[in-house]
Every structure is written in C-alpha cells, then in structure tokens.
One Martini backbone bead per residue (centre of mass of N, CA, C, O) as a GRO file, in nm:
protein
  147
    1UNK     BB    1 -16.472  -8.102   3.370
    2UNK     BB    2 -16.450  -8.189   3.012
    3UNK     BB    3 -16.395  -7.995   2.703
    4UNK     BB    4 -16.400  -8.044   2.363
    5UNK     BB    5 -16.356  -7.778   2.132
    6UNK     BB    6 -16.506  -7.719   1.803
    7UNK     BB    7 -16.492  -7.545   1.531
    8UNK     BB    8 -16.767  -7.535   1.288
    9UNK     BB    9 -16.942  -7.567   0.974
   10UNK     BB   10 -17.020  -7.877   1.025
   11UNK     BB   11 -17.242  -8.126   1.192
   12UNK     BB   12 -17.274  -8.477   1.307
   13UNK     BB   13 -17.488  -8.742   1.447
   14UNK     BB   14 -17.479  -9.105   1.451
   15UNK     BB   15 -17.728  -9.371   1.509
   16UNK     BB   16 -17.785  -9.649   1.357
   17UNK     BB   17 -17.799  -9.468   1.073
   18UNK     BB   18 -17.906  -9.209   1.238
   19UNK     BB   19 -17.973  -8.884   1.253
   20UNK     BB   20 -17.974  -8.694   1.575
   21UNK     BB   21 -17.763  -8.456   1.493
   22UNK     BB   22 -17.737  -8.108   1.364
   23UNK     BB   23 -17.513  -7.857   1.218
   24UNK     BB   24 -17.379  -7.582   1.145
   25UNK     BB   25 -17.254  -7.329   1.255
   26UNK     BB   26 -17.010  -7.382   1.533
   27UNK     BB   27 -17.012  -7.628   1.797
   28UNK     BB   28 -16.817  -7.895   1.914
   29UNK     BB   29 -16.889  -8.111   2.197
   30UNK     BB   30 -16.681  -8.290   2.414
   31UNK     BB   31 -16.817  -8.458   2.704
   32UNK     BB   32 -16.671  -8.474   3.030
   33UNK     BB   33 -16.729  -8.667   3.334
   34UNK     BB   34 -16.672  -8.667   3.671
   35UNK     BB   35 -16.733  -8.781   3.998
   36UNK     BB   36 -16.689  -8.464   4.120
   37UNK     BB   37 -16.905  -8.333   3.975
   38UNK     BB   38 -17.112  -8.043   3.949
   39UNK     BB   39 -17.328  -7.791   3.887
   40UNK     BB   40 -17.109  -7.576   3.912
   41UNK     BB   41 -16.926  -7.686   3.692
   42UNK     BB   42 -17.133  -7.674   3.463
   43UNK     BB   43 -17.191  -7.368   3.472
   44UNK     BB   44 -16.905  -7.273   3.420
   45UNK     BB   45 -16.864  -7.411   3.141
   46UNK     BB   46 -17.109  -7.295   2.994
   47UNK     BB   47 -17.027  -6.999   3.026
   48UNK     BB   48 -16.750  -7.014   2.892
   49UNK     BB   49 -16.844  -7.117   2.613
   50UNK     BB   50 -17.055  -6.892   2.542
   51UNK     BB   51 -16.813  -6.651   2.582
   52UNK     BB   52 -16.605  -6.749   2.395
   53UNK     BB   53 -16.365  -6.584   2.184
   54UNK     BB   54 -16.364  -6.772   1.855
   55UNK     BB   55 -16.486  -6.567   1.658
   56UNK     BB   56 -16.476  -6.378   1.388
   57UNK     BB   57 -16.432  -6.075   1.273
   58UNK     BB   58 -16.388  -5.836   1.030
   59UNK     BB   59 -16.055  -5.866   1.100
   60UNK     BB   60 -15.997  -6.180   1.190
   61UNK     BB   61 -16.064  -6.184   1.493
   62UNK     BB   62 -16.104  -6.327   1.798
   63UNK     BB   63 -16.428  -6.168   1.916
   64UNK     BB   64 -16.652  -6.397   1.921
   65UNK     BB   65 -16.918  -6.567   2.019
   66UNK     BB   66 -17.162  -6.795   1.985
   67UNK     BB   67 -17.380  -6.599   2.061
   68UNK     BB   68 -17.294  -6.361   1.862
   69UNK     BB   69 -17.282  -6.554   1.590
   70UNK     BB   70 -17.529  -6.774   1.587
   71UNK     BB   71 -17.450  -7.041   1.681
   72UNK     BB   72 -17.427  -7.379   1.728
   73UNK     BB   73 -17.472  -7.701   1.906
   74UNK     BB   74 -17.276  -8.006   1.944
   75UNK     BB   75 -17.343  -8.254   2.188
   76UNK     BB   76 -17.105  -8.502   2.323
   77UNK     BB   77 -17.060  -8.770   2.488
   78UNK     BB   78 -16.718  -8.841   2.664
   79UNK     BB   79 -16.565  -9.055   2.873
   80UNK     BB   80 -16.267  -9.075   2.742
   81UNK     BB   81 -16.152  -8.803   2.864
   82UNK     BB   82 -16.093  -8.998   3.140
   83UNK     BB   83 -15.860  -9.144   3.028
   84UNK     BB   84 -15.588  -9.355   3.134
   85UNK     BB   85 -15.244  -9.383   2.974
   86UNK     BB   86 -14.987  -9.420   3.169
   87UNK     BB   87 -15.061  -9.731   3.192
   88UNK     BB   88 -15.005  -9.932   2.974
   89UNK     BB   89 -15.251 -10.018   2.697
   90UNK     BB   90 -15.505  -9.974   2.876
   91UNK     BB   91 -15.738  -9.780   2.958
   92UNK     BB   92 -15.851  -9.598   3.230
   93UNK     BB   93 -16.192  -9.514   3.400
   94UNK     BB   94 -16.204  -9.406   3.709
   95UNK     BB   95 -16.267  -9.084   3.644
   96UNK     BB   96 -16.523  -9.159   3.530
   97UNK     BB   97 -16.842  -9.128   3.537
   98UNK     BB   98 -17.115  -9.260   3.609
   99UNK     BB   99 -17.412  -9.258   3.449
  100UNK     BB  100 -17.590  -9.167   3.702
  101UNK     BB  101 -17.411  -8.897   3.716
  102UNK     BB  102 -17.359  -8.791   3.420
  103UNK     BB  103 -17.634  -8.752   3.275
  104UNK     BB  104 -17.760  -8.522   3.444
  105UNK     BB  105 -17.521  -8.324   3.385
  106UNK     BB  106 -17.540  -8.325   3.079
  107UNK     BB  107 -17.831  -8.222   3.064
  108UNK     BB  108 -17.778  -7.961   3.225
  109UNK     BB  109 -17.573  -7.841   3.031
  110UNK     BB  110 -17.761  -7.818   2.784
  111UNK     BB  111 -17.971  -7.639   2.928
  112UNK     BB  112 -17.786  -7.399   2.989
  113UNK     BB  113 -17.739  -7.331   2.690
  114UNK     BB  114 -18.041  -7.291   2.614
  115UNK     BB  115 -18.096  -7.054   2.816
  116UNK     BB  116 -17.909  -6.864   2.615
  117UNK     BB  117 -18.036  -6.935   2.313
  118UNK     BB  118 -17.918  -7.197   2.223
  119UNK     BB  119 -17.863  -7.433   1.986
  120UNK     BB  120 -17.906  -7.784   2.085
  121UNK     BB  121 -17.745  -8.067   1.996
  122UNK     BB  122 -17.742  -8.434   2.016
  123UNK     BB  123 -17.673  -8.718   2.119
  124UNK     BB  124 -17.645  -9.044   2.271
  125UNK     BB  125 -17.627  -9.154   2.565
  126UNK     BB  126 -17.401  -9.434   2.551
  127UNK     BB  127 -17.361  -9.448   2.257
  128UNK     BB  128 -17.278  -9.535   1.949
  129UNK     BB  129 -17.096  -9.292   1.753
  130UNK     BB  130 -17.107  -9.080   1.466
  131UNK     BB  131 -16.877  -8.818   1.400
  132UNK     BB  132 -16.920  -8.524   1.200
  133UNK     BB  133 -16.675  -8.276   1.068
  134UNK     BB  134 -16.603  -7.933   0.994
  135UNK     BB  135 -16.326  -7.778   1.059
  136UNK     BB  136 -16.272  -7.442   1.177
  137UNK     BB  137 -15.924  -7.368   1.070
  138UNK     BB  138 -15.839  -7.498   1.316
  139UNK     BB  139 -16.047  -7.499   1.623
  140UNK     BB  140 -15.912  -7.594   1.949
  141UNK     BB  141 -16.036  -7.669   2.282
  142UNK     BB  142 -15.992  -7.680   2.641
  143UNK     BB  143 -16.245  -7.717   2.891
  144UNK     BB  144 -16.243  -7.657   3.248
  145UNK     BB  145 -16.299  -7.693   3.551
  146UNK     BB  146 -16.184  -7.576   3.854
  147UNK     BB  147 -16.173  -7.873   4.012
   0.00000   0.00000   0.00000
C-alpha cells in the first residue's frame, strides 16, 4: 500500500461537476493499493498516518498528529501510484490491484481512520475526479506498508 499524504488548508474532490467530498484543515491522501496488500497492510498505514506528527505546535515544530490537531481527511483512491514508468513511454499498471481487490481494502482503510474519531471524506472509487487543494507548507510525505 502506498499513500501520498499532503497537509492541506482546504481540499475538495469533484465528480461530474458535483463536489462529493471536502475538508478544511487536515490531510489529503492519495491512496494506492497493490495486488499483494492485505488488511494488515491497511491497518499499519492507517495507524501510521493517524499518528504521524506533521502538524506544528506552538513553537512551529512538527509535533502534532492529525488526531491531535483536530484535522479532517480527504481520501482519494489513486491506482496510478503503482504505475511503472521505467520502460517505454506508457506507464504499466500490473502492480496496481484490480478493483475487486482494491475497493474493499480502500473502504476498510477509510473505516479504520473513522474508528479513530477522524472525519473522513472521500472521492468516488474508480471515477474520474477533480481534486483541488491548498497545500499547507507545502508538506508532502509518502507512507508505505511494510511489505
């Protein structure tokens, strides 16, 4: 599992001209799932993201997590995170999980974050989406599962 995480001041996702998810301060998560990912991978990444200390304290140091800062999450499925660009000019997607494997794990991931008391907004799995965000910092990290 691979997640590109961006700290944001506000963000939204639009599908077919309709806003389907939006947040104020918090995290935008671009979520990629590979065919070997399991629920253990998902739980590990959800826990890591919820506890990652990337929000500033009173002294301006990254010392607070999204849980501690009261931020929300905008989670967007992103199979292209497993695109392979090493050969040729067209990315290959053989490492990206098929939708029947990826969608249940994506839903499970979002539920694990909600179980921590976080407000989680989402895009629409498999849809063409317009994602807008005001990046805070900018602060961007890549979080991956152990396997």
